[in-house]
C-alpha positions as CSV (number, residue, x, y, z in Angstrom):
1,M,178.3,140.7,127.5
2,D,180.2,139.9,124.4
3,S,177.6,137.5,123.1
4,L,174.8,140.0,123.7
5,F,176.9,142.6,121.8
6,T,177.6,140.0,118.8
7,E,174.2,139.2,118.8
8,G,172.9,142.7,118.6
9,S,175.1,143.5,115.8
10,T,173.9,140.3,113.9
11,K,170.3,141.4,114.5
12,L,171.2,145.1,113.2
13,R,173.0,143.6,110.3
14,L,170.1,141.5,109.4
15,A,167.9,144.3,109.7
16,D,169.7,146.3,107.5
17,W,170.4,143.3,104.7
18,Q,167.2,142.3,102.5
19,P,167.0,139.1,100.6
20,A,167.5,139.3,96.8
21,N,165.3,136.1,95.9
22,K,163.1,133.6,97.4
23,I,165.9,131.1,98.2
24,E,167.6,133.5,100.3
25,K,164.7,134.5,102.2
26,L,164.1,130.8,103.0
27,Q,168.0,130.5,104.3
28,E,167.0,133.6,106.5
29,I,164.4,132.0,108.2
30,K,166.3,128.6,108.7
31,L,169.3,130.8,110.0
32,E,166.9,132.3,112.6
33,K,164.9,129.1,113.6
34,D,168.3,127.8,114.1
35,R,169.9,130.5,116.2
36,S,166.5,130.8,118.1
37,L,166.5,126.9,118.9
38,I,170.6,127.0,120.1
39,N,169.9,130.0,122.5
40,D,166.6,128.1,124.0
41,V,168.8,124.9,124.2
42,I,172.1,126.6,125.7
43,R,169.7,128.8,128.1
44,K,167.8,125.6,129.3
45,T,170.9,123.7,129.8
46,L,172.5,126.5,131.8
47,I,169.7,126.5,133.9
48,E,169.4,122.6,134.3
49,V,173.3,122.6,135.2
50,A,173.0,125.3,137.6
51,E,169.9,123.8,139.3
52,T,170.3,119.7,139.0
53,G,174.0,119.6,137.5
54,R,172.2,117.7,134.8
55,W,172.2,118.4,130.8
56,Q,169.3,116.6,129.6
57,S,168.2,119.3,127.7
58,I,171.1,119.3,125.3
59,T,170.9,115.5,124.7
60,Y,167.3,115.8,123.9
61,A,167.9,118.5,121.6
62,V,170.7,116.3,119.7
63,E,168.2,113.3,119.6
64,L,165.6,116.0,117.8
65,L,168.5,117.4,115.2
66,K,169.1,113.5,114.5
67,Q,165.4,113.0,114.1
68,S,164.9,116.0,111.9
69,E,168.0,114.9,109.9
70,C,166.3,111.3,109.2
71,D,163.2,112.9,108.0
72,V,165.2,115.0,105.8
73,E,166.8,111.9,104.3
74,S,163.2,110.3,104.1
75,L,162.0,113.3,101.9
76,K,165.1,113.0,99.6
77,V,164.2,109.5,99.1
78,T,160.5,110.2,98.5
79,N,161.3,113.1,96.3
80,Q,164.0,111.1,94.0
81,R,160.5,108.4,94.0
82,L,158.3,111.3,92.7
83,K,161.0,112.5,90.2
84,T,161.3,108.8,88.6
85,T,157.5,108.3,88.6
86,R,157.0,111.8,86.9
87,K,159.8,111.0,84.3
88,A,157.9,107.2,83.5
89,L,154.6,109.3,83.4
90,A,156.0,111.8,80.9
91,A,157.6,109.0,78.7
92,E,154.0,107.1,78.7
93,L,152.3,110.3,77.8
94,N,154.7,111.2,75.2
95,A,154.3,107.6,73.6
96,K,150.5,108.1,74.3
97,R,150.7,111.2,72.2
98,N,152.8,110.0,69.6
99,Q,150.5,107.0,69.0
100,W,147.3,109.4,69.0
101,A,148.9,111.5,66.1
102,L,149.3,108.4,64.1
103,E,145.9,107.4,64.5
104,L,144.5,111.2,63.8
105,R,146.6,110.9,60.6
106,N,145.0,107.7,59.6
107,A,141.8,108.9,60.4
108,D,142.3,112.1,58.4
109,Q,143.1,109.7,55.5
110,K,140.1,107.7,55.9
111,V,137.9,110.7,56.1
112,A,139.5,112.1,52.9
113,V,138.8,108.9,51.1
114,L,135.3,108.4,52.0
115,R,134.6,112.3,50.9
116,D,136.0,111.5,47.8
117,K,134.0,108.5,47.6
118,M,130.7,110.4,48.3
119,S,131.5,113.1,45.8
120,D,132.2,110.4,43.2
121,D,128.9,108.2,43.7
122,L,126.9,111.7,44.1
123,H,128.4,112.7,40.5
124,N,127.9,109.4,39.1
125,A,124.7,109.3,40.4
126,N,123.7,112.8,39.1
127,T,124.8,111.5,35.4
128,R,122.9,108.3,35.5
129,L,119.7,110.3,36.4
130,C,120.4,113.0,34.0
131,Y,120.6,110.1,31.1
132,A,117.5,108.2,32.6
133,E,115.4,111.3,32.1
134,K,116.6,111.8,28.5
135,W,116.3,108.2,27.9
136,L,112.5,108.0,29.2
137,F,111.6,111.3,27.3
138,A,112.8,109.7,24.0
139,R,111.1,106.7,24.8
140,F,107.7,108.4,25.6
141,E,108.0,110.1,22.1
142,S,108.8,106.8,20.5
143,L,105.6,105.2,21.9
144,E,103.4,108.1,21.2
145,L,104.5,107.7,17.6
146,K,103.8,103.9,17.5
147,L,100.5,103.9,19.0
148,D,99.2,107.0,17.0
149,V,97.9,109.1,20.1
150,P,95.1,110.7,18.5
151,R,95.4,114.6,18.5
152,A,93.2,117.5,17.6
153,P,91.9,117.4,14.2
154,P,93.2,120.3,12.0
155,R,90.9,122.9,10.8
156,A,89.3,122.0,7.6
157,P,90.5,124.2,5.0
158,T,88.4,125.3,2.2
159,T,89.8,124.1,-0.7
160,S,89.2,121.5,-3.5
161,N,89.6,117.5,-3.0
162,G,92.9,117.6,-4.9
163,S,94.4,120.0,-2.5
164,M,93.1,117.9,0.5
165,K,94.6,114.7,-0.8
166,S,98.2,116.3,-1.2
167,C,98.1,117.7,2.3
168,S,96.9,114.5,3.6
169,K,100.0,113.1,1.8
170,L,102.4,115.9,3.2
171,M,101.2,115.2,6.6
172,N,101.7,111.3,6.4
173,C,105.3,112.1,5.1
174,R,105.7,114.6,7.9
175,S,104.7,112.2,10.6
176,K,107.1,109.3,9.2
177,T,110.0,111.6,9.2
178,I,109.3,112.8,12.7
179,K,108.8,109.2,14.0
180,N,112.3,108.4,12.1
181,E,114.0,111.3,13.8
182,H,112.5,110.3,17.2
183,E,113.6,106.8,16.7
184,K,117.3,107.8,15.7
185,T,117.4,110.0,18.7
186,L,116.2,107.2,21.0
187,E,118.7,105.0,19.8
188,Y,121.4,107.6,19.8
189,W,120.9,108.4,23.6
190,R,120.5,104.7,24.4
191,H,123.9,103.9,22.6
192,R,125.6,107.3,24.3
193,Y,124.2,106.0,27.7
194,D,125.7,102.5,27.5
195,T,129.0,104.1,26.5
196,D,129.4,106.7,29.1
197,I,128.3,104.1,31.8
198,A,130.9,102.0,30.6
199,E,133.7,104.6,30.2
200,I,132.7,106.4,34.0
201,S,132.9,102.8,35.3
202,S,136.4,102.2,33.8
203,R,137.5,105.8,34.9
204,S,136.4,104.8,38.6
205,Q,137.9,101.8,38.7
206,K,141.3,103.3,37.4
207,K,140.9,105.7,39.9
208,L,140.5,103.4,42.7
209,E,143.6,101.6,42.0
210,Q,145.4,104.5,41.9
211,L,144.2,105.4,45.3
212,L,144.8,101.8,46.3
213,I,148.5,102.3,45.1
214,A,149.0,105.8,46.5
215,T,147.7,104.6,49.7
216,S,150.4,101.6,49.7
217,K,153.1,103.8,49.0
218,R,152.1,106.2,51.5
219,T,152.3,103.3,54.0
220,E,155.5,102.5,53.2
221,L,157.2,105.9,53.1
222,Q,155.7,106.2,56.5
223,K,157.3,103.3,57.6
224,L,160.6,104.2,56.1
225,Y,160.3,107.5,57.8
226,D,159.7,106.4,61.0
227,L,162.8,104.2,60.6
228,H,164.9,107.1,59.8
229,E,163.7,109.0,62.5
230,G,164.6,106.6,64.9
231,E,168.1,106.3,63.1
232,M,168.6,110.2,63.5
233,R,167.4,110.2,67.0
234,G,170.0,107.3,67.8
235,W,172.5,109.3,65.6
236,L,172.1,112.7,67.7
237,T,172.3,110.8,70.8
238,F,175.6,108.9,69.7
239,K,176.8,112.6,68.7
240,R,175.9,114.1,72.2
241,E,177.6,111.2,74.0
242,R,181.0,111.4,71.9
243,A,181.2,115.3,72.5
244,A,180.6,114.9,76.1
245,R,183.2,112.3,76.2
246,L,185.5,113.9,74.2
247,E,185.5,116.9,76.2
248,R,185.7,115.0,79.5
249,E,189.0,113.0,78.0
250,E,190.1,116.9,77.2
251,R,189.9,117.6,80.5
252,L,191.4,114.7,82.0
253,R,194.4,115.4,79.8
254,K,194.9,118.9,80.5
255,S,194.4,118.1,84.1
256,A,197.2,115.2,83.7
257,M,199.5,117.6,81.8
258,R,199.3,120.3,84.7
259,I,200.0,117.8,87.3
260,Q,202.9,116.6,85.3
261,A,204.1,120.1,85.1
262,W,203.8,120.8,88.7
263,W,205.3,117.5,89.9
264,R,208.0,118.0,87.3
265,G,208.7,121.3,88.9
266,V,208.3,120.2,92.4
267,M,211.2,117.4,91.3
268,V,213.7,120.0,90.1
269,R,213.1,122.3,93.0
270,R,213.8,119.7,95.4
271,A,216.2,117.8,93.2
272,L,214.3,114.4,93.1
273,G,214.5,111.7,91.1
274,Q,216.4,112.2,87.9
275,F,217.1,115.6,89.0
276,K,219.2,114.8,92.2
277,Y,222.5,116.0,90.4
278,L,221.0,119.4,90.8
279,K,221.5,118.7,94.6
280,N,225.1,118.7,94.1
281,I,225.2,121.5,91.8
282,K,223.4,123.7,94.3
283,G,225.7,122.5,97.1
284,K,229.0,123.2,95.3
285,G,227.6,126.8,94.6
286,K,227.1,127.0,98.3
287,K,230.4,126.2,99.4
288,K,232.1,128.3,96.9
């Protein structure tokens, strides 16, 4: 009767109680399963004892509990193994991520170098094309003057023979002057083309050397940065370990001081060790 009353009051308390989170809910479910299992085992055992005088049901239940405990241990071992595997995979993925980041930085640098090279090549090609067009145009005019390409005859003026001769002389002088100017222009553009090409080539060579120097410096600085990063990581790890060690030593020191103070109090109260004389003093006081 008392057990029924206790079970009923427990059910009433569980009915009024609500779990606050998932863990408490799982604990409640486990408690209900264990209670029902114990009730079934006790009921079967009582019936079996009353009928046959044996208690095989409770022995079988104990074996089942041992087997479930072994299953729990195996699950714990499996869980620990999975955690170790997860940590190894996380470390491997982190290493691969760092490697991919380094390769991406190198690829970005190569893309920037190729883009600059293509831009310089395009600019040089446009400059050479412009100079070539001007040089060909000047060459065409020079050849035209050398070959004396016939042109449309001028309109015959209605003047005398003297004026005709003077006009022809002026035309010859004018043509010679134009021819000399074209030859000078052609020579000027040819000389300027050679000079500018040489200057552009020297400037491109200097830029290439500067780029190679900057690339080598960047590689050295990257190596130095990686080295310092490893040193700083090691230093931070050392600081954390040192702080944990100092904190542990401080706790041990305080614990030792408390234990020593407690033991000293016990020795004083019970007159032990070097405080035995206190026992005689207390005894004399009682005699008085």
